[in-house]
Each structure stands twice: as C-alpha cells, then as structure tokens.
N, C-alpha and C positions, 0 to 999 in steps of 0.2 A: 622387489621391496614390498612391504606390507602397506595396506591402506593407511594405517596410522602414520608410518614414516613419510609416505607421499604427501599426506595431508599437512603434516608439520612443515615439510619443505615448501609446499605451495602457499600455505597460509602465511608462513614466515616470510617468504619472498615478496608476496603482495603487500604485507603489512610494512615491510622495510621500504618498499616503493612509496607507500602512502606517507610514511614518516619523512622520507627524504623530500618529497614534494612539499609537505607542510613546513619544513624548515626553510626551504628555498622560497616559499611564497608567504613569508611572515607579513602580517598586516601592520603598517606603521601609522595608519590614520583611520578615523571612523569611516571615511568613504571606502577605503580598501576593506575594512572589516564588514561593512554592511552590503556593499555592492561591487566588491572586487575592483574598486577604482573606476568602474564604469567603462572600461576599455577592453573587455573580453571579446574575442572574435566570434562571429556567428557560428562557425564550426565547433569551436571549443565550447561555446555556450549551449549549442544543440546537443553535444555529447554529454555535458554536465546535466542538462535538463532531462535527458533520457535516463541517466543514472539516478537522478533525484526522484524521478517519477517511478522507475521500475524498482519498487521496494521488494521486501521479502514476500509480500502478497503477490506481486507479479511473477517473481522468479520461482517461488516455492508453491504458493497456494493456487494460482490461477489455473494451471494445467490440471492440478488435482481437482479443483472445482468442476472443470469441464469433463474430467474423467468420470465423475460420478453423476453429473447432471446431464451429460450428453448435449443435445441440441439446446436445452435450456441455458447452458453455460455461455451461449453466444452473446447474451446480454452484456457480459463483462468485456468481451472483445469490442462490441459496438460502442458501449458507453465510455470505456476508458480511452479508446483511440479517438472517438468522436469528440471528446472533450478538448483534444488538442486542436481540432478544427475550429471550435468556438474560440479557443485562446488566440489562434493565429488571426482570425477574422474580426473578433469583437473586442478583445482586451489588450493583447500584447503591445501593438504599436501605439495605442492611445495612452496606455499607462506609462509607456516609456517616454512619450512626449510630455506628459505631465511632470515627469522628472522627480519622483519621490523615492524614498528609500524602502518603504514598507507599505503593505496594504492598509493598516490603520493610519499611516501617514497620509496616504491618498484620501481615505475617507474623512479624516479629521480636517484636512485643508479643503477638500471639495465641498464638504458640508459645513465649513466654517464653524466648527463646534468641537470643543474638547470632550463634551459628553458623547458625541458620535465616535470620537477617537477612542474613548474609554470602552464603549460598547464593542467596538471593533477589536480592541485588545483582548477583551474577555472572550469574544468569539474565537479569536486566533488561538488563545491558550486552550480553550475547550477542544477545538478541532485538532490542534497539534499534539496535545498530551494524549488524547484518545488514540491518535494514529501511532505515536512514537512508542507507546507501551507495547504494542504488538511487535514492533521492530526489535526492541531490546529482548523480548521473550524469544523471538525467532533466532537471534544471535546466540542466546543461551542454549537453545535446543540443538542448533547445528554444532556448536562446540561440544556439547555433552555427548552427542553420538559419535562424532568423528575424531575428537581428541580425547575421549574417555575422561572428561572432567565433570564435576558437578555442574548442574545448570546455573547455580548462583555464581560459581567461579567463571563460567562462560560469559555471563552477563557483565561481571566486573571487568573481564578482559576487554569486552566490547566497549564498555564505558570508557576505559582507559585509552583505547585507540581513538575513539571519537573525540575525547577530550584534547588529545594532542593536536590533531589537525584543525579542530574547530577553535580551540583556545588560542593557538598561535596565529592562525591565518584568517579566521573568520570566513567571510564569503570568498575572499581571495584564495585561501588555502583549500577550502571546501570545493571550490570550482575546479581547480586543477587536479585535486585528488579524485573528484568525481569523473573527470575525463579518463583517468587511469582505471577507475572502478567500472566504468562502462565497458572498456575493452576487456576487463577480466570477466565481468558477468555475462556479456554476450558470447564470448568465446566458450565459457563454461556451460552455457545453455545449449549452444549450437553443436559443439563437438559430439556429445552423446547422442543428440538428436540425429545427426548425420550418420553416426555409427549404426544406430538402431534402425534407421530407415533403410540403410544399405543391407543390414542383416535380415530384415523382414521382407523387403520388397525388391531389393536389387537396385533401388533408386537412391542416390546419395542426397537428393534434395527433399527434406522432410515434408515440405508443403505439397510436393507432388507424390511422394511416397504414400501419404495418407490415403490418396485415391487410387493407389496402385494395386497390383495383384500379389498375393502371397504364393508360397511354393506349390500349394495344391490347385492353383489356377483360379481361385475365387478372389473377388475384390475384398480388400482388408475391411472396409466398412460393412460390407455384407456379412463377412465372417463375424465381426463384432456384434452386429445386430442379432445374428443367430445364437451366439454364445449368451447374449443378454436374455433373449426370450426363453432359451432352454433353462436358464437359472431363475426365471420368474421376474426378472427386471423388465422395465419398459424398453422398447427399442431404443438403441443409443441415438439414432438419427431422428427420433420423433420427440416433440415437445409436449409438456403438460401444463405450462403456465397459460393464463388467459392473455389475450392480445393486449388488454389494457395494462396488466401487470408487467408484461415485457416492455411496453412503451415506458411505463412509469420508472422501472428500474434503470432502463437505458438512459432516459432523460436525467434522472437523479445522478447517475454516474458521470454523464457528460457535464452537467452544470457543476457538479461537485469537483470534478477535475479542474474545470476552469475557475473554480472559486477557492481552491486550496491555496493558502497563503505561501507555503514553501515552494509551490510551482510558479506562482505569479511573480514572486520576488526575483526569479531568475532573469526575467526580461528587463529588470532595472540595471543589469550588469553590462549591457552592451553600449556601444558609443552612440549609435544613431537609431532613429525610429525604424528605418528600413532594415537595420540589423536585427531588431526585435522580431520582425516578421520573418526574416530569413531563418533565424535560429529556431523559431517555432516550426517552420516547415521542415528543417533538418532534423529536429527532435522527433517529429512525426515519422519521418522515414527511418530513423535509427530505431525507434520504438517498434515500428512495424516488422523489423527483422525478427524480434522475439515474439511479437503478438501473432504473426502469421504462422510461426512454428509451433506455438503453444497447443493449438488443436491437434496437430500431428503428434506431438509428444504425449498428449492425453490419450489418444487412440492407441499408440504403441504401448504405453504403460498399462492401460486397462486390459488390453488383449494379453500381454505377457503375464500380468498378475493372475487373470482368470485361468489361463492355461497352466501356470506354474503351481497354483495352490489347490485348485478344485479337485476333489476326490483323491488328493495325495495323502499318503500315510505321513503322519507327523514325524515318524522316525526317518523318513526319506526326504524330508523337506530340506531345501538348500540352506546353507549357513546364513544367508542374508536375513531369512525369516526370523531366526532365533536372535540374531543381533538386534534387529529392530523391535523384537518382542520386549526386550528389556526397557525400551523407552515408553511403552504403553501406547505407541502409535499404531501397533498392530497386535491383536490378541485373539487367542483361540480357546474355545470351550467345547470339550468333547461331550456333547449332550447325549448322543446315542451310544457312546462307549465303544465305537468300532475302531478308534485310533486313526480315523481319516478325517481330513478337513472338509466339512460340508459347507460350501459357500453358495448360498441362494439368497433371494430377496427376503428380507425380514430382519428382525432385531436379534442380535447375539447377546446383548448386555442389558436387557430390560430397559433400554433407552438411556442407560448410564454410560457415559464415556469414561474410559480408564483414566485415572488421575496420575499425572506424571510424577508428582511427589506426594507423599502422604505421611501422616503422623502415626507412629507406633511406639508405645511406651515412652511418650514424651520426646521421641527423636524423629527428625525429618529423614525419610528414606526414599531412595529411588525404588520403584516397584517393579517386580514381575507379577503381573496381575492375575495369573492363572487361578490361584486359590479363590480370590475374591469373585471371579466370574463364575467358576464352577459352583460356588456355594449358593448362587442365586439364579439357577437356570429357569428359563421360561418355557414350560412344556408346550405352549401354543406356538412357539417360534422354533423352527428347525435350523435356522441359520446359525453357524458356529463361529463365524469369522467376523471380527471387527477390524476395519481398516480406516485409519484417519486419512482424510484427503491430502494432508500435508506430506504424506509419505511418498506420493507418486513421483515427484521430480527427484527428491533426494535418494530414494531407493531404486529408481528406474535403472541406472547403470548396473547396479548389483543384480537386479532381477534379470537383466539381459546378459549378465556374465561378461561385462566389458572389463578392460584392463584396470588395475588398481589406480593408475595415475588419472584415469578419466573420473573414477569415483571421487578421488581427492579434489579434482578440478571443480566438480559440482559443489563441494563443500566451500571452496574458496569463492566461487561465484555467489553462493547463497549469502555468505558473509559480506561480500562486496555490495550486494543489493540491499541488504538490511542496513549496513553501516552508512551507505551513501544517503539513503532517505532519512535515517535517523539524524545525520549531521544537518541536513537541510531543515528539518523540523525543529531541531534544537536551536538553530540560528534564528528562526522565526520567533521562538519563545524569548531568546535573549534580546533581540532587537526590539521586540514589543515592550519589554520591560525597560531597557536602557534608553531607547530613543523616544518611544511613544509615550511612556509614562514619566521617566525622569527628565529627559531633555525638553520635551514639549510641554510638560505640565508641572512637575514638582520643582525642578531647578533649571529654568531656562538659561541661566547664565553659566552653566557648567562648561568647563573648557573641553577642547577636543580630546586631550589626554584623559581628563576625568571621565568623559563619556565612554572612551575606549576601555578604561578600567572597569567601569560599571557594566559594560557589555560582557567583558570576560568573567566578571564575578557572576553575572546572571547566567552565563552559559554553564559555569560550574554547578550552580544551583539547579539548572534545568536537567543536566546530565545525572545528578544525584537522584532527583525525583523520578526521572525516566528509568534509571537503574532499579530503584525500589519497586516501580511498577513491574519491571521485568522479573525481579526476584520474588516479589509477593504480589502476583497479579490479582487485583480485585475482580471478583466475578463479573461485576458490571462492566468494567473496562474491557476485560477479555472478550465479553460477548458482543461488544459494539464497535470493535476496532474497524471492521469492514463497513460500518455505517458512518465513518468520518466523512465520506463523500456526501451523504445526505445532509450532514451538518453544514458542510461547505455550501451546498446548493441552497439550503434554507436560510443561510445568514449572509454570506459575502456576495454571492453571484448577483442577486437583484440590486444590491446597493452599488456595486461597481458598474454594471451595465446601465442602470438608470442614471448613475452619476455621469456617464459618458454621453449618453444619447438623449437625455431629457433635461434640458437646462432649467425647467420649472421645478425639478425635484429639489426639495429643501431639506434642512436638517431634521425638522420634525417628522417628515415622512420616512427618511432613511432610518432614523433611530427607532421609530415605531415598528417599521418593517423588520429590521434585524432582531429586535427583542421578541416580537410575536413569532417570527419564523423559526428562530433557534429554540424558543421555549416549546412550541408545539411539536417540533421534531424530537426534542429530548423527552417530552411526555410520551410520545408514541413509541419511541425506542424502549423506554423503561417499561411501559405498560404491556406492549405486545411482543417484545423480544426477550426481555430479561426478568420481568416481574419486579417485585420489591422483596429482596431477601428477607425471609422471616415474616413477611406480611401477606404477600399474595404471589400466585404463580402467573407466568405470562398467559395472556388470553389466547384462545385458540384461533386458527385461521378463519373460522366461520364468523368471528367478530371483527375482522379487519374492516376498516372504514373504506367504503367504495371498492371492496375486494382488493385493496392495495397492501402489498407486503411491506414490512418495516424497511426493507432495502429500497423499495420504490417510493416510500412516503416522502422522501426529500422533494419529489416533484410537486406534491400537493402543498407541502410547507413552503416551497419556493413560490408557487402561485399565490398562496395566501399572503406571503411577504410582499409580492408585487402589488396586489390589490390594496393592501393596507397602506403601503408606501404612497401609491398614486392618490388614493382617496384623501389621506391625511395631508399630503402636500398641496392638494387643491383647496383644502379647507383652511389652510394657514398661509401666512404671508410668503410671497415669492422670495427666492434668494437675492442677495445684493447684486447690483448690476455688474460689479467687477467679477463676481463668481460666474454669472451667466456668460460673460465675455470669455472667460477662461475655457468654459465648456465648449463654446463655439470654436475657439482657436485650436483646441487639441484635435478637432475633427477635420481641420483644413489641411489638405495634402501639401499645398504650396509652401515652400520654406520649411518643410518638416525634416530637412536633412539633419539638423542639429537639435538635440534635445535641450529643453529649458534647464538651466543649471539649478542645482538645489539651493 
C-alpha cells in the first residue's frame, strides 16, 4: 500500500481511539473539567504529562535542531529534561497540597489579590497562545504533506479533533486521550529509530547505535565529523556557544518548563501529594525514552541526508526529495549549472527561507520555490541546498528507505504530539477565562453548571483563535514559539517558587516581579529576535546584552523578576498571618497524605 493509504489508516485509527476515549470520559462537573476529578493515578498522570510536554517541538523539531546544531543542541536536552527535576523537587508536591485548579488560582489565593490573579491570567494567555500557535501550524504541515490536503484544511481538521476531546471531557477527556497519545507518539518515534540504528550500525538500540561502528569500521560520530568538515561545517561533536550562553539557555528552558501553566496543572489531577511527586518522576522516565533517542535520530538523519544528496545529480535524486520540495522545507538552486546538488556550508537562499504559502495574482498558492530561488542566486555562496530542520524527523524514514507503514506511523506520531500539547494549552486558556476571571472575579455566584458552560464556550473561542494563528501565522508569533519557555521562566517560575518558600513574599512583590519579568522578556524577544515589522530589523548578535541569546534571556529576566519581587516585598507590608501560616503548612511533610480540598 502507498504512504497515503497507510497514513489515512493510521491517522484514522488513532483519531477514532481519541474520540472514543473522549466520549467515555465526558466531564460532568467543573472539578472533572478542570482537574479530571482529582483522582488520576500516578502512572496515567505520568503518561499524560509526558504527552502534554512532548509537543510537536519535541517530536518534530528537537532532533532537527540537534542535527544542524550538533553539540550545541545539547542545551535543549539538558534544559527540557532538567525542568522536570525542578518540577518534581520544587513545585509539584507543594502545589498539589495547596489544592487549587490553576496556576492563576494559586497565585491569586497565595498573594491574596485579584490583581495578582489577573496578571497571572494575562501571563498564562501570552505564554499559552504563543506556544499553541506553533502546535496548530505543525498539525497543518503534517496533514499537508502526508494527506495531500491544503495547510488550512489540515489546521481545521486538527482544530475539530481537539475541540471534540477538549470540549466534551475537559481535563478528564484530555488526560486519558493523552495517555493514548503518549503510546502513539513514543511508538512512532522509536520504531524508525530502531530500524535505522539496526540498518546503519547493526545495533537495534538507538542510544547505543549512535556510538557504534558503521559498515566500513569507523565510528558513526567520527564519520559524521569527517563529512561535516569536508563540507565546510564545524565538527558535529564540537560546540560554538559561549559557556555563559549555554548555561543561560539551559536554565531558561529548565525554569520555563517548570513554569509552563499547562504542565503545572497536570499535578492538580492526582489524589495525593505523594502521587504528584510519583507522577513527576514517572513522566521524567517516560520522556527520557524519547529524549535519549533524539540525539541518535539526529545523527542518523544528518548522516543519511549528507550521503544521499551531496554531489548527487538532481535527475537521480530519490523520490522523497521531490515530494518534500513541494512543501518548501527543502529546496535546491543549481547555481553552477552542473545539474548536481552542491551541499556545503553557506547560504543557498540569500538568507530567505522558502515561504510555504504565497500570494500570486490575488490567490494563495502552495509553492514549488525553484524559480524564486534561482532568480536570486548569491554568487558569493556556493551552497545550493536549503534544508529546514523540521524535515529531519518527518523525512528520516523516507531518506532511509523504510517501509511505507513506518513513514505513516511517523505522521500519526507527529499529529499525536502536536494535538496532545495543543489540548493542554487550550485548557489552560479556557480555565483562565472561566475560572480565574469569571468565577473568581466577574461573577462569583455563578453555578457549577454555569461555570462549566463558560469553560466550554471559552475553549471553543481559544480553539478558533489558535486555528487562525495556524492558518495565518503572524510573523511575530511564528518567530517566538520556541521562546515560550523564556516567557514562563520570566513570569511564573519566580512567583510560584517564592510563593512556596518565602512566607514574607507579598502581593506587591509578586505583581511587580511578574510585570517586570514578562515585560523585559517580551521587549528582548521583539528587539533582538523578530524586530518590529516595517519599523526595524532584529539587532545583531554583537548587540546582545551580556552576550545572551534571546533563547537564554529568560534566565536574566527571571533573575530580574526575583530581585524586584524580593526588594519590593521587603519595602511593603508583610502578608496577612493566615497566608503565612498556609505557606508554612504546605511545606510540612507530616499529614501531607491528603490534599486540601478546593
């Protein structure tokens, strides 16, 4: 059977499974809608947390990032996995004992202030919408390539799927759907990795195969280093970032992971405080399966890509290349006219990435970008090949000539990863509006049924907005999706940690810290990553503050947040005595078996 038929079968089967779970797990109360009734087992919550966390960025982009960055890409592995250590040690058990539904709920009650709650809601919306836009776009791209539909149609299909299991079941439906999605995505990631590891090194364990020998007796990493240096790239196993920037990016990713609201809310769904700690540990183990395999996948993919395309005649190029060429994620410009693909270090497109969709004669079209590239060759650059990093995982099975069912499995896995995270983010947006704004501030006397209706209306609104971001991605949002972690580190992480461990922290300090932290992070992202469209271009690396990249600036913004919070709190009145007593009580292990009821 063809790849298209296999893809329809696998995607259809997995979607039917998700729908079935959603109908079975319908939410009948706000407690079920917000925190799945608070009775999820540690194992199920660990699997759901892992799926919630492993988004399209983890499944599709991370191995691609490492493929092109080499050693420098290790910051993503250290930061994203290290964030779960922070969650397990510093946040999960204490937040569960506090017993609230959402992060803004915790901040509003801990800091005895609706202003603090509102600031937290705004931060949650900024972080969540920034993150979810990329998930919906990823869904559209996967559908577009594998099901041969328009990107917009792909996004609409994804919106519809998420709407069913989020609208019906809320957190209850999402939790058990994410358990299934974890199984799908981890199977889809590991099966091709095992195939390719066996194919290249004779070792079926990818993590070991990466360090194994290839058929000519050389070690795979040594071979890749040689291929890289011959083509003018830096050695794959050497780094180019400064020690400080590596630390800053890693820390920002760690704190951002621990501060992302859709991740934190998962620990409100278990019955006991010790279950929150268990589920965090299980999630870390389940995530590690993919995260330890990702470097191996990146090495296999990079080696296969170079050996397949370098100095190959375009007429003899395998079919996968021309299939992906239609998406704009890979593109070739024959600058020297010899009909062969020249892949070396350098720019093939004058720094301009191919546009996936473009306007021509007033119509939106999917592009084959050959003419556009050839019309603007850069004579100073001899590289003829553009490769988008997101192609590496999705195209890897095709490059390695694996069976069609494996290629289709990767498509199903990519969709599972994107949809599971999108559902968690959309629930955060929904609950922030229905619970933290309407229930807690605008209409406190709203009934449980009324609040549940408001939550469902809010999730429909959130899905429509997220879908529009996916169909018409604003340049700003598209450029900063990966920086959502910096926003989480700059806003939520200090307020939560100080709220747990510093009983002197008051509402004035928390509010000032969150506002200053997220504001300075947004400024830095706009000024140094995206510029202001039509006004100015992004500033160059030489102008970075303290030599810190935008990806790592969340660490500096977090430090500024902490300093502002502590200083302001010491210059203003202490929190009420009852709040200080609550802070003391949530850190006491004795009697912590049962969580405080909401």
